[in-house]
ZAMARGU-4260 file (C-alpha; in steps of 0.2 Angstrom, whole numbers, plus 5000, padded with zeros to 4 digits):
<rodrens>
0) 5409/4920/5025 | 5424/4929/5032 | 5419/4948/5033 | 5431/4960/5025 | 5435/4969/5041
5) 5437/4958/5057 | 5434/4967/5074 | 5445/4962/5088 | 5444/4969/5105 | 5457/4981/5111
10) 5462/4969/5124 | 5465/4955/5111 | 5475/4967/5100 | 5485/4973/5115 | 5490/4955/5119
15) 5494/4952/5101 | 5506/4967/5101 | 5514/4962/5117 | 5517/4945/5110 | 5524/4953/5095
20) 5537/4962/5106 | 5542/4945/5113 | 5542/4935/5098 | 5545/4947/5084 | 5531/4939/5074
25) 5517/4950/5067 | 5500/4951/5076 | 5492/4943/5060 | 5504/4928/5061 | 5501/4926/5080
30) 5482/4927/5077 | 5483/4913/5064 | 5493/4902/5077 | 5480/4906/5090 | 5465/4901/5079
35) 5474/4885/5074 | 5477/4881/5092 | 5459/4884/5097 | 5453/4874/5083 | 5464/4859/5087
40) 5457/4859/5105 | 5438/4862/5101 | 5433/4857/5119 | 5438/4873/5126 | 5433/4885/5112
45) 5417/4892/5119 | 5410/4906/5108 | 5408/4923/5117 | 5395/4933/5108 | 5397/4949/5117
50) 5402/4964/5107 | 5418/4973/5113 | 5416/4991/5118 | 5433/4996/5110 | 5438/4987/5094
55) 5453/4986/5083 | 5449/4983/5065 | 5460/4972/5054 | 5457/4968/5036 | 5454/4949/5032
60) 5468/4950/5019 | 5480/4956/5032 | 5474/4943/5045 | 5474/4928/5034 | 5485/4933/5019
65) 5484/4920/5005 | 5478/4907/5017 | 5460/4915/5018 | 5451/4900/5010 | 5460/4888/5021
70) 5454/4897/5037 | 5437/4899/5029 | 5436/4880/5027 | 5442/4877/5044 | 5429/4889/5051
75) 5415/4881/5041 | 5420/4863/5047 | 5421/4870/5065 | 5404/4877/5064 | 5396/4862/5056
80) 5404/4850/5069 | 5400/4860/5084 | 5383/4866/5078 | 5389/4884/5080 | 5377/4897/5072
85) 5385/4913/5079 | 5391/4929/5071 | 5407/4925/5062 | 5415/4940/5071 | 5411/4932/5088
90) 5418/4916/5082 | 5434/4923/5076 | 5436/4934/5092 | 5433/4919/5103 | 5445/4907/5094
95) 5459/4920/5094 | 5456/4924/5113 | 5456/4905/5117 | 5472/4902/5107 | 5480/4917/5115
100) 5476/4910/5132 | 5485/4894/5127 | 5500/4904/5121 | 5500/4914/5138 | 5517/4907/5143
105) 5526/4912/5127 | 5541/4924/5131 | 5551/4921/5115 | 5549/4913/5098 | 5557/4897/5103
110) 5543/4894/5116 | 5531/4892/5101 | 5540/4876/5096 | 5530/4866/5109 | 5514/4870/5101
115) 5519/4864/5084 | 5531/4849/5087 | 5525/4831/5086 | 5524/4831/5105 | 5513/4847/5105
120) 5500/4839/5094 | 5495/4825/5106 | 5478/4828/5115
</rodrens>
């Protein structure tokens, strides 16, 4: 299901790199967090099917590491529950963008704690 190469927009990649300078977390880890946040709040995860003009390509092995099968299962569940039948590239880009939007206030690694503490999981 997940293609070998994932095409992220240049804007998304630039946001991931900016957050890397603030948190010292790699873009792939930040993207995983963004996907998780977007999947957790599926009401705001709209799929943008437009293709970016400028792309940054990242291999799925780098993006997901040894957790690829977990993310694939989460994506399948998301698509089934939401009735989404879009291109997986668009789905991944949309989920990452949505999650990064939620992470917009992050200025340092300690700011991420609110997303993953027990208080951050409440709807």
